[in-house]
Backbone as a chain_set.jsonl record, in Angstrom:
{"seq": "XXXXXXXXXXXXXXXXXXXXXXXXXXXXXXXXXXXXXXXXXXXXXXXXXXXXXXXXXXXXXXXXXXXXXXXXXXXXXXXXXXXXXXXXXXXXXXXXXXXXXXXXXXXXXXXXXXXXXXXXXXXXXXXXXXXXXXXXXXXXXXXXXXXXXXXXXXXXXXXXXXXXXXXXXXXXXXXXXXXXXXXXXXXXXXXXXXXXXXXXXXXXXXXXXXXXXXXXXXXXXXXXXX", "coords": {"N": [[0.919, -1.316, -0.019], [0.489, 2.408, -0.857], [2.306, 4.818, 0.995], [1.391, 7.452, 2.452], [1.692, 10.677, 3.147], [0.652, 13.755, 5.341], [0.441, 17.257, 5.388], [-0.297, 19.985, 7.36], [-0.397, 23.038, 7.489], [-0.117, 25.385, 9.681], [-0.035, 27.488, 11.231], [-0.388, 30.305, 10.74], [-0.945, 33.795, 11.644], [-3.627, 34.811, 11.89], [-4.632, 37.292, 11.134], [-6.705, 38.689, 10.021], [-8.718, 38.11, 11.648], [-9.618, 39.841, 14.028], [-8.195, 39.783, 16.55], [-8.831, 37.117, 17.537], [-7.352, 33.665, 17.664], [-8.042, 31.726, 15.41], [-7.419, 29.128, 15.294], [-7.407, 27.52, 17.303], [-9.638, 28.386, 18.65], [-12.948, 27.227, 19.884], [-14.864, 25.056, 18.106], [-18.214, 24.082, 18.214], [-17.389, 21.468, 19.926], [-14.744, 21.16, 20.027], [-11.501, 22.256, 19.455], [-11.247, 24.251, 16.541], [-8.911, 23.353, 14.636], [-8.62, 21.088, 15.553], [-10.682, 19.471, 14.036], [-10.06, 18.838, 11.332], [-7.685, 17.432, 11.499], [-8.516, 15.202, 13.294], [-9.751, 13.895, 11.135], [-7.875, 13.26, 9.319], [-5.903, 11.617, 10.983], [-7.716, 9.376, 11.684], [-7.907, 8.188, 9.074], [-7.063, 5.711, 7.021], [-5.108, 5.464, 5.137], [-3.253, 7.348, 5.545], [-0.346, 7.872, 6.689], [1.709, 9.622, 8.318], [1.544, 12.716, 9.773], [2.485, 16.142, 9.326], [2.238, 18.707, 11.207], [2.465, 22.194, 11.038], [3.163, 24.81, 13.234], [2.82, 27.786, 15.11], [5.432, 29.217, 16.983], [4.946, 30.191, 19.684], [2.622, 29.0, 20.193], [3.367, 26.291, 20.7], [2.978, 24.932, 23.151], [0.393, 24.743, 23.728], [-0.585, 23.169, 21.258], [0.937, 20.53, 21.939], [-0.485, 20.121, 24.162], [-2.978, 19.601, 22.891], [-2.467, 17.908, 20.839], [-2.164, 15.357, 23.12], [-4.446, 15.352, 24.474], [-6.361, 14.848, 22.217], [-5.476, 12.369, 21.537], [-3.431, 11.813, 19.375], [-2.025, 9.94, 17.181], [-0.445, 9.8, 15.06], [0.703, 12.456, 14.414], [3.029, 14.736, 14.262], [4.894, 17.635, 15.557], [5.814, 20.707, 14.01], [7.839, 23.765, 14.142], [6.404, 26.378, 12.512], [7.056, 28.456, 9.404], [7.693, 31.896, 8.568], [6.304, 32.541, 6.111], [3.621, 30.986, 4.418], [4.366, 28.729, 2.712], [6.691, 28.579, 3.447], [6.418, 27.198, 5.967], [5.204, 24.719, 5.249], [7.487, 23.468, 3.735], [9.056, 23.134, 6.334], [7.691, 21.272, 7.411], [7.437, 19.471, 5.371], [10.131, 18.171, 5.423], [10.166, 16.704, 7.904], [8.314, 14.641, 7.276], [9.402, 12.373, 6.282], [9.866, 8.994, 4.637], [7.37, 8.917, 2.131], [5.035, 8.265, -0.152], [3.349, 9.675, -1.373], [2.129, 13.116, -1.18], [-0.159, 14.971, 1.042], [-1.595, 18.176, 1.436], [-3.346, 20.21, 3.406], [-5.081, 22.824, 4.785], [-4.848, 24.427, 7.788], [-7.12, 25.828, 8.801], [-9.292, 24.942, 7.345], [-12.026, 23.447, 8.181], [-13.287, 21.389, 7.792], [-12.703, 19.137, 6.159], [-12.96, 15.836, 4.723], [-13.32, 12.108, 4.456], [-14.295, 11.429, 1.777], [-13.084, 13.439, 0.293], [-10.299, 13.078, 0.691], [-9.826, 10.809, -0.354], [-10.716, 10.958, -3.268], [-8.984, 12.721, -3.861], [-6.695, 11.498, -3.75], [-7.154, 9.244, -5.728], [-7.135, 10.672, -7.968], [-4.975, 12.261, -8.279], [-3.066, 10.014, -8.996], [-3.489, 10.025, -12.125], [-1.92, 12.307, -12.689], [0.187, 13.132, -11.328], [-0.472, 15.23, -9.612], [-3.031, 16.746, -7.823], [-5.671, 18.949, -7.127], [-8.441, 20.042, -5.014], [-11.205, 21.756, -6.011], [-13.725, 24.22, -6.864], [-16.553, 25.152, -8.813], [-16.691, 28.485, -9.793], [-19.197, 31.037, -8.893], [-19.746, 33.747, -8.87], [-19.485, 36.383, -10.963], [-16.312, 37.346, -12.23], [-14.009, 39.952, -12.283], [-11.17, 41.144, -14.065], [-8.965, 43.285, -13.093], [-6.835, 46.612, -13.74], [-4.027, 48.32, -12.995], [-4.766, 50.82, -12.096], [-7.611, 50.251, -11.017], [-9.325, 49.89, -12.76], [-11.455, 48.004, -15.185], [-10.275, 45.44, -16.901], [-10.627, 42.793, -17.932], [-13.219, 40.48, -18.574], [-13.503, 37.373, -17.462], [-14.801, 34.327, -18.644], [-17.159, 32.294, -16.856], [-17.633, 29.909, -16.499], [-15.099, 28.752, -17.065], [-13.783, 29.118, -14.99], [-12.441, 28.287, -11.707], [-12.807, 27.988, -8.214], [-9.999, 27.219, -6.082], [-9.367, 24.899, -3.527], [-8.284, 22.952, -0.709], [-7.896, 19.552, 0.282], [-4.861, 19.278, -1.41], [-2.787, 17.195, -3.453], [-0.133, 15.526, -4.279], [2.226, 13.576, -5.858], [5.057, 12.343, -4.294], [7.908, 12.668, -5.081], [7.607, 14.691, -7.188], [6.342, 16.656, -5.623], [8.429, 17.315, -3.794], [10.581, 17.873, -5.898], [9.233, 20.358, -6.699], [9.459, 21.851, -4.514], [12.101, 22.104, -4.215], [12.587, 23.84, -6.167], [11.831, 26.375, -5.424], [11.678, 29.726, -5.605], [10.231, 32.064, -5.046], [7.464, 34.16, -3.423], [4.547, 32.223, -3.008], [1.029, 31.51, -3.537], [-0.263, 29.115, -3.394], [0.291, 25.541, -3.252], [0.275, 23.853, -5.62], [0.679, 25.857, -7.514], [3.324, 26.011, -7.655], [3.779, 23.314, -8.742], [2.685, 24.018, -11.063], [4.279, 25.762, -12.705], [6.538, 24.63, -13.067], [5.69, 22.79, -14.905], [4.233, 20.616, -14.503], [1.114, 18.827, -15.092], [-1.814, 19.482, -13.631], [-4.697, 18.12, -12.01], [-7.974, 18.947, -11.434], [-10.151, 18.447, -9.027], [-13.257, 17.328, -7.522], [-14.368, 19.697, -5.259], [-15.796, 21.082, -1.936], [-18.531, 22.796, -1.2], [-19.056, 23.099, 1.61], [-16.516, 22.798, 2.599], [-14.999, 25.097, 3.378], [-12.902, 27.711, 4.037], [-11.894, 29.306, 7.206], [-11.652, 32.564, 7.685], [-12.426, 35.164, 8.594], [-14.202, 36.691, 11.383], [-16.92, 36.414, 10.688], [-16.853, 34.12, 9.033], [-16.888, 32.077, 11.056], [-18.849, 32.139, 12.054], [-20.459, 30.817, 10.045], [-19.048, 28.408, 9.845], [-19.588, 27.079, 12.622], [-22.545, 26.638, 12.025], [-22.131, 24.883, 9.808], [-20.974, 22.746, 11.12], [-22.766, 22.053, 13.114], [-24.809, 20.873, 11.625], [-23.442, 19.003, 10.249], [-22.962, 17.137, 12.524], [-25.654, 16.809, 13.08], [-26.51, 15.206, 11.038], [-24.954, 12.827, 11.673]], "CA": [[0.272, 0.031, -0.16], [1.416, 3.464, -0.797], [2.328, 5.702, 1.913], [0.595, 9.219, 2.368], [2.046, 11.814, 4.511], [-0.049, 14.717, 5.019], [1.086, 18.457, 5.865], [-1.183, 20.901, 7.707], [-0.013, 24.697, 7.668], [-1.317, 25.945, 10.772], [1.266, 28.816, 11.924], [-0.521, 31.734, 10.571], [-1.151, 34.826, 12.567], [-5.448, 35.112, 11.921], [-4.626, 38.827, 11.063], [-8.017, 39.009, 9.825], [-9.772, 37.442, 12.899], [-9.77, 40.788, 15.113], [-7.424, 39.263, 17.592], [-8.969, 35.785, 17.503], [-6.612, 32.815, 17.216], [-9.005, 30.747, 15.071], [-7.428, 27.451, 15.034], [-7.811, 26.939, 18.671], [-11.132, 28.661, 19.01], [-13.657, 26.183, 19.933], [-15.948, 24.879, 17.081], [-19.134, 23.176, 18.797], [-16.994, 20.568, 21.097], [-13.495, 20.968, 20.148], [-10.823, 23.444, 18.825], [-11.335, 24.543, 14.987], [-7.891, 22.756, 13.894], [-8.8, 19.344, 15.605], [-11.535, 18.969, 13.101], [-9.38, 18.346, 10.196], [-6.21, 16.835, 12.173], [-8.918, 14.241, 13.407], [-10.091, 13.27, 10.118], [-6.407, 12.506, 9.081], [-5.558, 10.392, 11.917], [-8.744, 8.226, 11.115], [-7.811, 7.628, 7.853], [-5.866, 4.325, 7.171], [-4.128, 5.644, 4.257], [-2.349, 8.425, 5.869], [0.792, 7.108, 7.55], [2.073, 10.485, 9.31], [0.842, 14.072, 9.781], [3.303, 17.194, 9.982], [1.533, 19.785, 11.541], [3.274, 23.076, 11.453], [2.453, 25.614, 14.364], [3.652, 29.355, 15.477], [6.385, 28.684, 18.084], [3.866, 30.921, 20.922], [1.469, 27.965, 20.39], [3.677, 25.321, 20.747], [2.538, 24.068, 24.337], [-1.085, 24.549, 23.255], [-0.331, 22.193, 20.379], [1.151, 19.658, 22.619], [-1.548, 19.697, 24.857], [-4.111, 19.237, 21.991], [-2.116, 16.282, 20.785], [-2.307, 14.599, 24.252], [-6.095, 15.55, 24.797], [-7.004, 14.14, 21.29], [-4.6, 10.931, 21.392], [-3.086, 11.975, 18.103], [-0.587, 9.062, 17.324], [0.459, 9.789, 13.783], [0.733, 13.604, 14.302], [4.412, 15.525, 14.861], [4.617, 19.085, 15.42], [6.754, 21.419, 13.565], [7.76, 25.12, 14.065], [6.15, 27.154, 11.202], [7.738, 29.871, 9.003], [7.219, 33.152, 8.414], [5.128, 32.554, 5.219], [2.994, 29.602, 4.75], [5.138, 27.792, 2.014], [8.004, 28.148, 4.595], [5.552, 26.18, 7.183], [5.038, 23.533, 4.103], [8.778, 23.048, 3.525], [9.47, 22.725, 7.29], [6.811, 20.102, 7.528], [7.912, 18.339, 4.443], [11.47, 17.792, 6.023], [9.962, 15.588, 8.671], [7.73, 13.624, 6.829], [9.943, 11.094, 6.167], [9.9, 8.48, 3.443], [6.243, 8.385, 1.688], [4.842, 7.936, -1.937], [2.38, 10.681, -1.705], [2.033, 14.181, 0.176], [-1.641, 15.595, 0.775], [-1.643, 19.338, 1.96], [-4.442, 20.671, 3.982], [-4.875, 24.026, 5.45], [-5.419, 23.795, 9.06], [-8.07, 26.353, 9.008], [-10.484, 24.353, 6.862], [-12.111, 22.286, 9.325], [-14.568, 20.172, 7.14], [-12.288, 17.944, 5.525], [-13.643, 14.531, 4.904], [-12.579, 10.922, 3.798], [-14.169, 11.417, 0.381], [-12.253, 14.561, -0.544], [-9.094, 12.455, 0.731], [-9.825, 9.55, -1.453], [-11.192, 11.343, -4.554], [-7.629, 13.435, -4.214], [-5.699, 10.341, -4.321], [-7.206, 8.921, -6.892], [-7.229, 11.836, -9.186], [-3.579, 12.41, -8.336], [-2.592, 9.249, -9.799], [-3.747, 10.287, -13.278], [-0.99, 13.258, -13.527], [1.024, 13.441, -10.004], [-0.997, 16.539, -8.872], [-4.497, 16.79, -7.779], [-6.201, 19.769, -6.345], [-9.86, 20.038, -4.808], [-11.852, 22.981, -6.434], [-15.435, 24.426, -6.783], [-17.082, 26.381, -9.762], [-16.923, 29.905, -9.46], [-20.553, 31.45, -8.984], [-19.817, 35.138, -9.166], [-18.743, 36.929, -11.9], [-14.902, 37.913, -11.756], [-13.321, 41.006, -12.97], [-9.618, 41.297, -14.043], [-8.574, 44.887, -13.073], [-5.464, 47.054, -13.821], [-3.538, 49.179, -11.332], [-6.011, 52.051, -11.655], [-8.807, 49.756, -10.405], [-10.304, 49.715, -14.116], [-11.527, 46.416, -15.638], [-9.398, 45.072, -17.866], [-11.266, 41.743, -18.943], [-13.845, 39.536, -17.772], [-13.352, 36.117, -17.82], [-16.076, 33.458, -18.599], [-17.0, 32.013, -15.582], [-17.541, 28.427, -16.663], [-13.606, 28.633, -17.044], [-13.012, 29.491, -13.507], [-12.461, 27.3, -10.224], [-12.034, 28.484, -6.789], [-9.167, 26.452, -5.491], [-9.458, 24.451, -2.088], [-7.33, 21.981, -0.092], [-6.575, 19.037, -0.111], [-3.895, 19.198, -2.675], [-2.162, 15.91, -3.178], [0.809, 15.234, -5.012], [3.029, 12.237, -5.886], [6.264, 12.861, -3.3], [8.8, 12.996, -5.755], [6.781, 15.797, -7.924], [6.462, 17.727, -4.566], [9.8, 17.601, -3.362], [11.219, 18.777, -6.888], [8.596, 21.513, -6.449], [10.034, 22.847, -3.339], [13.584, 22.49, -4.103], [13.01, 24.852, -7.23], [11.071, 27.418, -4.961], [12.591, 30.804, -5.45], [9.23, 33.169, -5.0], [6.243, 33.579, -2.613], [3.307, 31.612, -4.007], [-0.061, 31.256, -2.66], [-0.725, 27.491, -3.174], [1.358, 24.664, -3.661], [-0.107, 23.609, -7.068], [1.258, 26.755, -8.541], [4.759, 25.389, -7.927], [3.84, 22.187, -9.773], [2.391, 24.073, -12.683], [5.576, 26.474, -12.969], [7.409, 23.416, -13.609], [5.288, 21.885, -16.268], [3.621, 19.547, -14.368], [-0.099, 18.877, -15.152], [-2.708, 19.622, -12.448], [-5.94, 17.797, -12.261], [-8.993, 19.44, -10.49], [-11.282, 17.137, -8.784], [-14.427, 18.452, -7.31], [-14.178, 20.093, -3.617], [-17.095, 20.868, -1.547], [-19.246, 23.96, -0.794], [-18.718, 23.067, 2.896], [-15.14, 22.807, 2.946], [-14.558, 26.538, 3.953], [-11.638, 28.612, 4.867], [-12.107, 30.215, 8.203], [-10.522, 33.65, 7.529], [-12.818, 36.199, 9.478], [-15.178, 36.236, 12.481], [-18.065, 35.849, 10.273], [-16.515, 32.675, 8.817], [-16.927, 31.288, 12.211], [-20.388, 31.681, 12.419], [-20.891, 29.859, 9.239], [-18.454, 27.163, 10.306], [-20.402, 26.647, 13.616], [-23.599, 25.97, 11.4], [-22.01, 23.74, 8.986], [-20.689, 21.794, 12.069], [-24.291, 21.473, 13.582], [-25.621, 20.249, 10.419], [-22.785, 17.366, 10.033], [-23.421, 16.338, 13.778], [-26.937, 16.152, 12.995], [-26.461, 14.072, 10.071], [-24.357, 11.32, 12.24]], "C": [[1.036, 1.223, 0.03], [1.262, 4.435, 0.564], [2.082, 7.0, 1.877], [0.977, 9.791, 3.583], [1.055, 12.99, 4.292], [0.812, 16.066, 5.937], [-0.067, 19.365, 6.31], [-0.558, 22.275, 8.379], [-1.076, 25.308, 8.551], [-0.466, 26.973, 11.558], [0.965, 29.969, 11.339], [-1.061, 32.359, 11.606], [-2.88, 35.523, 12.991], [-5.274, 36.54, 11.856], [-5.922, 39.503, 10.807], [-9.248, 38.488, 10.685], [-9.918, 38.642, 14.023], [-9.239, 40.322, 16.376], [-7.716, 38.141, 18.129], [-7.945, 34.822, 17.246], [-7.65, 31.738, 16.754], [-8.778, 29.477, 15.027], [-7.524, 26.922, 16.172], [-9.151, 27.517, 19.319], [-11.8, 27.458, 18.963], [-14.677, 26.295, 18.866], [-16.976, 24.041, 17.715], [-18.246, 22.639, 20.113], [-15.614, 20.46, 21.202], [-12.792, 22.173, 19.176], [-11.054, 23.092, 17.233], [-10.176, 23.401, 14.201], [-7.962, 21.417, 14.036], [-9.739, 18.916, 14.474], [-10.864, 18.186, 11.929], [-8.283, 17.092, 10.593], [-7.14, 15.419, 12.402], [-9.293, 13.242, 12.393], [-8.758, 12.301, 9.538], [-5.94, 11.472, 9.854], [-6.445, 9.249, 11.676], [-8.804, 7.594, 9.891], [-6.758, 6.577, 7.62], [-5.001, 4.519, 6.129], [-2.964, 6.5, 4.825], [-1.369, 7.967, 7.01], [1.354, 8.198, 8.595], [1.622, 11.811, 8.767], [2.005, 15.068, 10.641], [2.25, 18.448, 10.21], [2.19, 20.977, 12.037], [2.455, 24.512, 12.352], [3.185, 26.873, 14.276], [4.402, 28.496, 16.866], [5.498, 29.133, 19.386], [2.825, 29.654, 21.062], [1.824, 26.721, 20.722], [3.008, 24.354, 21.779], [1.163, 23.737, 23.78], [-1.134, 23.353, 22.356], [-0.054, 20.928, 20.98], [0.217, 19.221, 23.43], [-2.654, 19.198, 24.071], [-3.829, 18.024, 21.571], [-2.583, 15.337, 21.822], [-3.732, 14.374, 24.389], [-6.454, 14.785, 23.628], [-6.655, 13.039, 21.049], [-4.468, 10.625, 19.9], [-1.68, 10.946, 17.893], [-0.008, 8.983, 16.019], [1.004, 11.189, 13.738], [2.159, 14.147, 15.017], [4.198, 16.81, 14.211], [5.971, 19.596, 15.066], [6.964, 22.858, 13.743], [7.417, 25.798, 12.724], [7.076, 28.091, 10.823], [6.824, 31.013, 9.248], [6.083, 33.402, 7.198], [4.9, 31.191, 5.083], [3.721, 28.42, 3.947], [6.59, 27.495, 3.008], [7.63, 27.283, 5.523], [5.495, 24.952, 6.352], [6.367, 22.884, 4.116], [9.117, 22.601, 5.034], [8.992, 21.389, 7.511], [7.504, 18.767, 6.468], [9.163, 17.802, 4.945], [11.172, 16.705, 7.3], [8.997, 14.558, 8.451], [8.054, 12.419, 6.839], [9.633, 10.596, 4.815], [8.412, 8.09, 3.128], [6.032, 8.629, 0.323], [4.116, 9.418, -2.363], [2.363, 11.721, -0.389], [0.814, 14.588, -0.026], [-0.966, 16.942, 1.828], [-2.795, 19.637, 2.139], [-4.538, 21.642, 5.009], [-5.594, 23.611, 6.925], [-6.723, 24.572, 9.529], [-9.421, 26.106, 8.13], [-10.999, 23.258, 7.528], [-12.876, 20.952, 8.883], [-13.883, 19.353, 6.198], [-13.019, 16.343, 5.745], [-13.09, 13.3, 4.071], [-12.697, 11.082, 2.214], [-13.439, 12.461, -0.362], [-10.917, 13.769, -0.466], [-9.152, 11.308, -0.491], [-9.82, 9.717, -2.832], [-9.678, 12.042, -4.825], [-6.722, 12.36, -4.575], [-5.584, 9.599, -5.426], [-6.836, 9.712, -8.276], [-5.717, 11.885, -9.401], [-2.397, 11.706, -8.969], [-2.583, 9.273, -11.166], [-2.314, 11.309, -13.959], [-0.133, 13.393, -12.537], [0.539, 14.36, -9.208], [-2.328, 16.722, -9.019], [-5.115, 17.813, -6.763], [-7.724, 19.894, -6.052], [-10.239, 21.664, -5.331], [-13.591, 22.763, -6.589], [-15.557, 25.092, -8.085], [-17.326, 27.5, -9.182], [-18.408, 30.445, -9.49], [-20.683, 32.858, -9.271], [-19.032, 35.299, -10.231], [-17.431, 37.928, -11.504], [-14.434, 38.982, -12.671], [-11.777, 40.956, -12.953], [-9.415, 42.883, -14.259], [-7.036, 45.235, -13.3], [-5.151, 47.752, -12.715], [-4.059, 50.25, -11.257], [-7.001, 51.704, -11.143], [-9.859, 49.841, -11.962], [-10.442, 48.309, -14.593], [-11.011, 46.24, -16.957], [-9.826, 43.876, -18.786], [-12.14, 41.256, -18.131], [-14.18, 37.944, -18.209], [-14.711, 35.296, -17.828], [-15.937, 32.493, -17.449], [-17.17, 30.549, -15.58], [-16.121, 27.871, -16.783], [-12.908, 28.717, -15.926], [-13.325, 28.222, -12.189], [-12.121, 28.041, -9.163], [-11.417, 27.407, -6.02], [-9.28, 26.124, -3.893], [-8.159, 23.837, -1.543], [-8.361, 20.599, 0.024], [-6.013, 19.229, -1.153], [-2.751, 17.97, -2.396], [-1.007, 15.867, -4.305], [1.618, 13.898, -4.797], [4.585, 13.105, -5.152], [7.345, 13.429, -4.122], [8.667, 14.446, -6.523], [6.898, 16.755, -6.488], [7.749, 18.324, -4.065], [11.09, 18.306, -4.307], [10.545, 20.311, -6.739], [9.276, 22.775, -5.495], [11.502, 23.085, -3.338], [13.857, 23.778, -5.143], [11.978, 26.344, -6.841], [11.71, 28.56, -4.512], [11.523, 32.094, -5.157], [8.128, 32.803, -4.204], [4.942, 32.919, -3.45], [2.54, 31.45, -3.048], [-0.673, 29.99, -2.223], [0.362, 26.914, -3.702], [1.106, 24.207, -5.119], [0.535, 24.564, -8.102], [2.691, 26.303, -9.038], [5.046, 24.57, -9.127], [3.501, 22.766, -11.249], [3.557, 25.074, -13.332], [6.53, 25.528, -13.644], [7.081, 22.672, -14.812], [4.652, 21.012, -16.125], [1.874, 19.641, -14.534], [-0.897, 18.578, -13.812], [-4.218, 19.423, -12.652], [-6.73, 18.18, -11.169], [-9.941, 18.06, -10.392], [-12.298, 17.948, -8.043], [-14.434, 18.243, -5.607], [-15.78, 19.94, -2.987], [-17.274, 22.195, -1.042], [-19.034, 24.237, 0.804], [-17.696, 22.849, 3.4], [-14.351, 24.415, 2.831], [-13.167, 26.718, 4.384], [-12.101, 29.537, 5.978], [-10.992, 31.233, 8.1], [-10.87, 34.88, 8.596], [-14.036, 35.85, 10.342], [-16.341, 35.848, 11.892], [-18.134, 34.504, 9.622], [-16.545, 31.775, 9.787], [-18.127, 30.957, 12.337], [-20.774, 30.771, 11.4], [-20.344, 28.395, 9.451], [-19.34, 26.249, 11.499], [-21.95, 26.005, 12.78], [-23.417, 24.956, 10.727], [-21.887, 22.413, 10.112], [-21.872, 21.013, 12.702], [-24.974, 20.642, 12.783], [-24.832, 18.717, 10.227], [-23.1, 16.681, 11.259], [-24.897, 15.938, 13.802], [-27.199, 15.117, 11.913], [-25.456, 12.705, 10.712], [-25.205, 10.52, 13.066]], "O": [[1.997, 1.292, 0.797], [0.166, 4.711, 1.051], [2.748, 7.671, 1.089], [0.672, 9.479, 4.734], [0.646, 13.21, 3.152], [1.584, 15.896, 6.881], [-0.921, 19.486, 5.432], [-0.318, 22.448, 9.573], [-2.257, 25.611, 8.381], [-0.522, 26.917, 12.786], [1.865, 30.808, 11.291], [-1.632, 31.716, 12.487], [-3.242, 36.299, 13.876], [-5.928, 37.106, 12.732], [-6.225, 40.614, 11.241], [-10.443, 38.493, 10.388], [-10.435, 38.231, 15.062], [-9.963, 40.516, 17.353], [-7.103, 37.841, 19.153], [-7.386, 35.224, 16.226], [-8.094, 30.932, 17.571], [-9.667, 28.663, 14.777], [-7.754, 25.712, 16.174], [-9.611, 27.101, 20.383], [-11.434, 26.599, 18.16], [-15.296, 27.338, 18.657], [-16.503, 22.909, 17.805], [-18.331, 23.226, 21.191], [-15.102, 19.86, 22.147], [-13.407, 22.847, 18.35], [-11.048, 21.954, 16.765], [-10.57, 22.687, 13.279], [-7.602, 20.597, 13.191], [-9.444, 17.834, 13.966], [-11.151, 17.017, 11.667], [-8.18, 16.023, 9.992], [-6.701, 14.435, 11.807], [-9.228, 12.028, 12.584], [-8.685, 11.081, 9.385], [-5.578, 10.425, 9.317], [-5.927, 8.152, 11.463], [-9.551, 6.655, 9.615], [-5.627, 6.705, 8.088], [-4.037, 3.755, 6.1], [-1.799, 6.262, 4.505], [-1.759, 7.744, 8.156], [1.497, 7.785, 9.746], [1.367, 12.021, 7.581], [2.365, 15.015, 11.817], [1.594, 18.975, 9.312], [2.524, 21.028, 13.221], [1.378, 25.025, 12.05], [4.087, 27.029, 13.453], [4.013, 27.511, 17.494], [5.377, 28.222, 20.205], [2.283, 29.454, 22.149], [0.944, 25.922, 21.041], [2.566, 23.248, 21.469], [0.852, 22.601, 23.422], [-1.825, 22.433, 22.793], [-0.813, 20.041, 20.589], [0.001, 18.012, 23.506], [-3.328, 18.313, 24.597], [-4.596, 17.078, 21.755], [-3.402, 14.49, 21.465], [-4.176, 13.226, 24.417], [-7.016, 13.757, 24.007], [-7.398, 12.414, 20.293], [-5.006, 9.717, 19.266], [-0.564, 11.173, 18.359], [0.883, 8.16, 15.808], [1.928, 11.263, 12.928], [2.343, 13.976, 16.222], [3.712, 17.149, 13.132], [7.025, 19.184, 15.55], [5.922, 23.401, 13.376], [8.263, 25.718, 11.833], [7.86, 28.578, 11.637], [5.74, 31.125, 9.822], [5.183, 34.238, 7.275], [5.672, 30.315, 5.471], [3.709, 27.278, 4.407], [7.257, 26.473, 3.167], [8.497, 26.533, 5.971], [5.839, 23.966, 7.004], [6.404, 21.719, 4.512], [9.557, 21.452, 5.016], [9.754, 20.457, 7.769], [7.887, 17.625, 6.723], [9.148, 16.58, 4.8], [12.06, 15.9, 7.58], [8.814, 13.667, 9.281], [7.363, 11.481, 7.239], [9.235, 11.342, 3.92], [8.003, 7.072, 3.685], [6.894, 9.215, -0.331], [4.301, 10.07, -3.39], [2.492, 11.476, 0.81], [0.457, 14.653, -1.203], [-0.121, 16.79, 2.71], [-3.558, 19.446, 1.192], [-4.099, 21.353, 6.122], [-6.508, 22.818, 7.151], [-7.379, 24.134, 10.473], [-10.403, 26.847, 8.164], [-10.442, 22.162, 7.456], [-13.002, 19.866, 9.449], [-14.597, 18.824, 5.346], [-13.488, 15.895, 6.791], [-12.439, 13.524, 3.051], [-11.746, 10.964, 1.441], [-13.212, 12.337, -1.565], [-10.304, 13.725, -1.533], [-8.346, 11.224, -1.417], [-9.193, 8.985, -3.599], [-9.199, 11.921, -5.952], [-6.067, 12.36, -5.618], [-4.563, 9.282, -6.036], [-6.36, 9.295, -9.332], [-5.215, 11.61, -10.491], [-1.317, 12.161, -9.345], [-1.703, 8.573, -11.667], [-1.809, 11.236, -15.08], [0.752, 14.093, -13.028], [1.008, 14.437, -8.072], [-2.847, 16.853, -10.128], [-5.064, 17.515, -5.57], [-8.369, 19.83, -7.099], [-9.54, 22.623, -5.003], [-14.354, 21.802, -6.502], [-14.531, 25.649, -8.476], [-18.054, 27.615, -8.195], [-18.876, 30.081, -10.57], [-21.676, 33.232, -9.895], [-18.066, 34.586, -10.5], [-17.445, 38.915, -10.768], [-14.522, 38.78, -13.882], [-11.177, 40.742, -11.9], [-9.636, 43.536, -15.279], [-6.135, 44.416, -13.118], [-5.807, 47.818, -11.675], [-3.849, 50.843, -10.199], [-7.644, 52.622, -10.635], [-11.09, 49.832, -11.937], [-9.538, 47.5, -14.38], [-11.35, 46.883, -17.951], [-9.57, 43.806, -19.988], [-11.999, 41.495, -16.931], [-14.937, 37.526, -19.085], [-15.626, 35.607, -17.065], [-14.874, 31.974, -17.111], [-16.809, 29.959, -14.561], [-15.923, 26.666, -16.628], [-11.709, 28.475, -15.795], [-14.319, 27.525, -11.984], [-11.115, 28.749, -9.207], [-12.133, 26.68, -5.33], [-9.279, 27.049, -3.081], [-7.064, 24.233, -1.941], [-9.569, 20.738, -0.167], [-6.787, 19.401, -2.094], [-2.044, 17.853, -1.396], [-1.358, 16.373, -5.371], [1.64, 13.274, -3.736], [5.013, 14.209, -5.488], [7.711, 14.586, -3.917], [9.586, 15.261, -6.442], [7.745, 17.647, -6.528], [8.037, 19.516, -3.958], [12.077, 18.934, -3.923], [11.258, 21.313, -6.674], [9.492, 23.976, -5.652], [12.079, 23.964, -2.698], [14.837, 24.522, -5.12], [11.521, 27.137, -7.664], [12.231, 28.644, -3.4], [12.073, 33.189, -5.04], [7.717, 31.647, -4.102], [4.578, 33.347, -4.546], [2.918, 31.27, -1.89], [-1.32, 29.739, -1.207], [1.216, 27.451, -4.409], [2.126, 24.294, -5.803], [0.86, 24.238, -9.244], [3.143, 26.218, -10.18], [5.855, 24.706, -10.044], [3.857, 22.259, -12.312], [3.649, 25.074, -14.56], [7.169, 25.766, -14.669], [7.862, 22.084, -15.559], [4.265, 20.357, -17.092], [1.365, 20.641, -14.028], [-0.663, 17.624, -13.07], [-4.93, 20.224, -13.257], [-6.382, 17.875, -10.028], [-10.284, 17.153, -11.15], [-12.177, 19.171, -7.963], [-14.478, 17.223, -4.92], [-16.656, 19.134, -3.303], [-16.337, 22.77, -0.488], [-18.869, 25.377, 1.239], [-17.657, 22.666, 4.617], [-13.297, 24.669, 2.249], [-12.476, 25.909, 5.002], [-12.706, 30.555, 5.643], [-9.798, 31.017, 8.31], [-10.026, 35.465, 9.274], [-14.771, 34.896, 10.09], [-16.939, 34.929, 12.452], [-19.159, 33.821, 9.597], [-16.243, 30.618, 9.491], [-18.559, 29.844, 12.64], [-21.472, 29.834, 11.789], [-21.026, 27.386, 9.274], [-19.683, 25.074, 11.365], [-22.321, 24.867, 13.065], [-24.231, 24.034, 10.784], [-22.515, 21.358, 10.015], [-21.992, 19.793, 12.812], [-25.69, 19.742, 13.222], [-25.383, 17.623, 10.1], [-23.549, 15.545, 11.11], [-25.322, 14.951, 14.402], [-28.089, 14.273, 12.014], [-25.358, 11.669, 10.055], [-24.809, 9.434, 13.49]]}, "num_chains": 1, "name": "protein.A"}
């Protein structure tokens, strides 16, 4: 069976949360960060999880690992940028065949997203969860004037998980020379084909206090379905 390592970048400063550390904020009965890590811990294919954390939250993260009973998860001090946190986590993953990256502030990961991502990544070496864009998007110039209006049916909003063959991921990070907003950009720029697979409208990224309210409602719906 292929060995799958997971990286969870969770070392951000929550700058848009008005002083709230979103990752350790309770979401119903457990910290927001615990929601996705619990799913990764429970998935049989995942062999190791590298969780990147801000140095000042190290003790809190250790306490969370102990209380949750996580056995696959190791902690690593994150870097200044997201990509620095991912690179440090990659260094402690060890010998794996596939690397799955999932944002720690996306609590509603599930087994279907993991399994579909792994299947899709076997086609090209890279697969990314994404959903269709429902709003009209404008491209603007430096003066704030509209330069173009792309056709909506060709646009997708990218999420995580993003799944990579391990050699592709290590190659991409060995060539990293600039700031990127997601890991798939690195593979794209090296000429790898990136397969998109269906994400989920519930797979939200918690960025603002309003997102916490939405996440709480999704969490209640999910618990009611169980």
